[in-house]
C-alpha positions in Angstrom: 96.9 105.3 82.4 99.4 105.5 85.3 99.3 107.4 88.5 101.9 109.8 87.1 99.8 110.5 84.0 96.7 111.2 86.2 98.8 113.6 88.3 100.0 115.4 85.2 96.5 115.7 83.7 95.0 117.0 87.0 97.9 119.5 87.4 97.4 120.7 83.8 93.7 121.1 84.2 93.8 122.8 87.6 97.0 124.7 87.4 98.1 123.3 90.8 101.6 121.9 91.4 102.2 118.2 90.7 103.6 117.7 94.2 100.4 119.0 95.7 98.2 116.7 93.5 100.5 113.7 94.3 100.1 114.4 98.0 96.3 114.6 97.7 96.0 111.4 95.7 98.4 109.5 98.0 96.4 110.8 101.0 93.1 109.7 99.4 94.4 106.3 98.6 95.7 105.9 102.1 92.4 106.9 103.6 90.6 104.4 101.4 93.0 101.6 102.4 92.7 102.4 106.1 88.9 102.6 106.0 88.7 99.2 104.2 91.2 97.7 106.7 89.0 98.8 109.6 85.9 97.4 107.9 84.3 100.6 106.6 83.1 100.8 103.0 83.9 103.9 101.0 81.3 105.5 98.7 81.7 108.0 95.9 78.4 109.1 94.5 78.2 108.8 90.8 81.5 106.8 90.7 81.2 103.7 92.8 82.1 102.1 96.1 85.1 100.3 97.6 84.2 97.5 100.0 85.5 94.2 101.4 84.2 90.9 100.1 84.5 87.7 102.1 85.7 84.6 100.2 84.7 81.3 101.7 87.1 78.4 102.2 87.5 76.3 99.1 89.4 73.4 97.6 92.0 74.2 94.9 94.6 72.3 92.9 98.3 72.7 92.7 98.7 71.8 89.1 102.5 71.5 89.2 102.4 68.9 92.0 99.0 67.5 91.1 97.8 67.8 94.7 94.6 69.2 96.3 95.0 72.2 98.6 92.6 74.0 100.9 92.4 77.7 100.3 91.3 79.3 103.6 88.5 81.9 104.0 89.8 85.4 103.4 88.8 89.0 102.7 89.5 90.8 99.4 89.0 94.5 98.5 86.5 95.1 95.7 85.2 98.0 93.7 81.6 98.3 92.5 81.0 101.0 89.9 77.8 103.1 90.2 75.0 102.7 87.7 75.9 106.2 86.3 79.5 105.0 85.7 78.4 101.8 84.1 76.0 103.6 81.8 78.7 106.1 80.8 81.0 103.3 79.7 78.2 101.4 77.9 77.3 104.6 75.9 80.9 104.9 74.6 80.8 101.4 73.0 
């Protein structure tokens, strides 16, 4: 499902204009990004949490040149679904 499809579905279900829904979704995503950038985790009860994970420095391989490279330590965004969300998905299988 794309962002445009989500906007259309929410607009249909709520009766609100698509432009208002798009503005709300863009604002929400912007706030999540800025919170993670500043080191704050974002929690949605019953859905999950967005947080930053730290990846340690490691050795990798450049297969095309057959050389070893060092991948520096870095941070990556991550999503951890809630137990409720996980159980909902498991029940549908």
